[in-house]
C-alpha positions in Angstrom: -7.2 5.1 14.9 -7.4 1.9 12.8 -9.6 2.8 9.8 -12.0 0.2 8.2 -12.1 0.1 4.4 -15.1 -1.7 2.8 -14.2 -3.8 -0.2 -16.3 -4.8 -3.2 -15.9 -8.1 -5.1 -13.6 -6.5 -7.7 -11.0 -5.5 -5.0 -10.7 -8.9 -4.0 -10.7 -10.8 -7.3 -8.1 -8.3 -8.7 -5.7 -8.7 -5.9 -6.0 -12.6 -6.0 -5.4 -12.3 -9.7 -2.3 -10.3 -8.9 -1.3 -12.8 -6.3 -1.4 -10.1 -3.5 -4.3 -11.1 -1.6 -2.4 -12.0 1.4 -0.4 -8.8 1.1 -3.3 -6.5 1.4 -3.8 -7.5 5.0 -0.3 -6.0 5.7 -1.7 -2.7 5.4 -2.2 -0.6 8.5 -6.1 -0.8 8.4 -8.7 -3.0 8.6 -10.4 -4.5 5.5 -14.0 -5.6 5.6 -16.7 -6.8 3.0 -20.4 -7.5 3.4 -21.7 -11.1 3.5 -23.2 -10.5 0.2 -19.9 -10.0 -1.4 -18.4 -13.2 0.6 -21.3 -15.2 -1.1 -20.5 -13.7 -4.4 -16.8 -15.0 -3.9 -18.0 -18.6 -3.8 -14.5 -19.7 -5.3 -12.3 -18.2 -2.4 -11.2 -19.7 0.8 -13.6 -17.7 3.1 -11.9 -19.0 6.2 -8.4 -18.0 5.2 -9.7 -14.7 4.1 -11.0 -14.2 7.9 -7.9 -15.7 9.2 -5.9 -13.1 7.3 -8.2 -10.5 8.9 -11.1 -9.7 6.8 -14.0 -8.4 8.7 -17.4 -9.6 7.4 -20.4 -7.5 8.2 -23.8 -8.9 8.0 -26.6 -6.3 6.6 -29.6 -6.8 8.8 -33.2 -7.4 7.3 -34.1 -3.6 7.3 -31.2 -3.1 4.6 -33.3 -5.2 2.2 -35.6 -2.3 0.9 -32.7 0.1 0.9 -30.6 -2.4 -1.3 -33.5 -2.8 -3.8 -33.5 1.0 -4.1 -29.9 1.2 -4.8 -29.9 -1.3 -7.2 -32.5 0.5 -9.2 -30.8 4.0 -8.7 -27.3 2.5 -9.5 -28.5 0.7 -12.5 -26.3 -2.2 -13.1 -24.6 -2.7 -10.0 -24.7 -6.0 -8.4 -26.2 -6.8 -4.9 -23.0 -7.4 -3.6 -21.8 -3.9 -5.1 -24.6 -2.1 -3.6 -24.2 -3.7 -0.3 -20.7 -2.3 0.3 -22.0 1.2 -1.0 -24.7 1.0 1.7 -22.3 -0.3 4.2 -19.9 2.6 3.4 -22.6 5.2 3.4 -24.3 4.1 6.6 -20.6 3.8 8.5 -18.7 6.6 7.0 -16.0 4.0 5.9 -14.2 4.5 2.8 -15.4 2.3 -0.1 -12.8 0.3 -2.3 -14.3 -0.6 -5.6 -13.4 -1.4 -9.1 -16.9 -0.6 -10.5 -16.8 2.4 -12.6 -20.4 3.3 -11.8 -20.6 2.5 -8.1 -17.3 4.6 -8.0 -19.1 7.7 -9.6 -22.0 7.4 -7.7 -20.2 7.3 -4.4 -18.0 10.0 -5.3 -21.3 12.3 -6.3 -22.7 11.1 -2.8 -19.8 12.5 -1.0 -18.3 9.0 0.0 -14.5 8.6 0.2 -13.7 5.9 -2.5 -10.3 4.3 -3.7 -9.5 1.4 -6.0 -6.8 -1.1 -6.9 -4.2 1.4 -7.9 -4.7 3.2 -4.8 -4.1 -0.1 -2.8 -1.0 -0.7 -4.8 0.2 2.9 -4.1 -0.4 2.2 -0.4 1.4 -1.4 -0.6 4.6 0.6 -1.8 4.0 3.5 0.7 4.0 1.1 3.6 6.9 -1.2 2.3 4.5 -4.2 1.9 5.8 -5.0 -1.6 8.6 -3.7 -3.8 8.1 -1.6 -6.8 8.8 -4.5 -9.3 6.2 -6.8 -7.4 3.6 -3.8 -7.9 4.3 -3.8 -11.5 3.9 -7.6 -12.0 0.9 -7.6 -9.9 -0.8 -4.9 -11.9 0.0 -6.7 -15.1 -1.3 -9.7 -13.8 -4.7 -7.9 -13.0 -4.8 -6.3 -16.3 -4.1 -9.6 -18.2 -6.9 -11.1 -16.0 -9.5 -8.3 -17.5 -9.4 -5.8 -14.6 -10.6 -2.3 -15.8 -8.5 0.1 -14.8 -7.8 3.5 -16.1 -5.0 3.0 -19.0 -3.0 5.9 -18.7 -2.6 5.7 -14.8 -1.7 2.0 -15.2 0.9 2.8 -17.8 2.3 5.8 -15.7 2.5 3.4 -12.8 4.3 0.5 -14.7 6.8 2.7 -16.3 7.7 4.2 -12.9 7.8 0.8 -11.1 9.7 -0.9 -13.7 12.4 1.9 -13.5 
């Protein structure tokens, strides 16, 4: 069964910064985002993303009050991020996020949650990229302001550069 993972804005930005956006779509699962995330990624080539295989989910009008409530509950998450949370919650799909608060809330609520480091690990597991490329990608993410756990990044960088 092909699993579908819901990615928030940070994931797409981090992997573009790493120069690995196209490689994400070589993983053996489907990646999706909400129409709110796509709107937030206004400087991305939306057509290229969908050609690579990005599935874009549109939330219907019944989601509006739920999204408003989630923004209040999650205190400081963007509309795009809570739309991913809602989609993951309602579909049972795993959430891919780089947002710390969203991650904590999703884990608290029992959702499966992964981030950029897990995706890099998966790229290595499935031989999408070699370890040295994972290292340069992670360094590029960090250089462009990705907020990832320092110790976990250092451990991976040491292993991938060995």
